[in-house]
N, C-alpha and C positions, 0 to 999 in steps of 0.2 A: 504494500500500500504506500502510495506517495505521500509526501508531507501535506500536500493540498487536500488529498482525499481524507487523510487522518484529521486535519483541521475541520473539514466539512462535517465529518461524523461527530466530532466534539461539539461543533456549533449547533448541530441539530438537537443535541441532548441538553442544551442550555434552557433555562426558564425563559419564557417569552420576553420579560423585561430585559434580561441580560442580552438576549439575542438582538433586541432592538438597539440597545446601547452599543453592541459590537458593530452592527450595521452602520450606525451613525459614525462611530469612530473610523471604520474602514472607508466610509464615503469622504472623509476629510484627508485621506492619504493622497499625496500628490503622486501620480503615476507618470507624469510627463518626463520623457528622457530629454537630456539636453539636445537641442537641435544642431544638426551638422551645418557647418559653414558651406558656402557654395564650393569652395576649393576641396573640402573634405568629401563632399558628395561626388564631385568629379573624380577624385582619386578612388573612391569606393567603386564607382562605375567602371573605371579602368581596371581595377583589381579583379572585378567580377567578369571582365571580358566583354562588357556591353559596349564600351567604346575603346578604340585602339590608341588614341592619343588625347591629351588634354587640349581643349580649345584655347586659343589665344584670348586674353582679356579683351573686351570690346575696345578699350582705349588704345590697344596696340594693333588692332586690325587696320589693314590698309583700305583705302576707299574701294579698291577693286573687289575686296571680299564682301562688300555691302551692296553691290549692285544687284538688281533683280535679274533673275534668270529669264531669258527670252524663250517662250514656248510657242508652238504652233497651235492654231485653233482659236476658239472663242474664249473671251475672258471668263474667268471663274464666276465673277459676279453675275454675268449674263446667264450663265448656265444655271445658277441657283434660282434666278428669277423665273426662268422657263420651267424649271422643275416644279416650282410652287404654283404654277398656273393650272 
């Protein structure tokens, strides 16, 4: 039996008032983990094999990197409008 299962069984055996008090105390426990920074997240993605290299910071990117890609066909906005008709 795991610790959580054992604690659950013990909690079920508590008198109702004690159980309510326990629930109130547990609801006040902060469960949030410290958030990752953007750089830590990118390193995590790279370590997991999701990305192959870290992207350059936006301030270091050249103007060429920020130009829109030219594609053939109808603009996406027009396609969406037609789909909604």
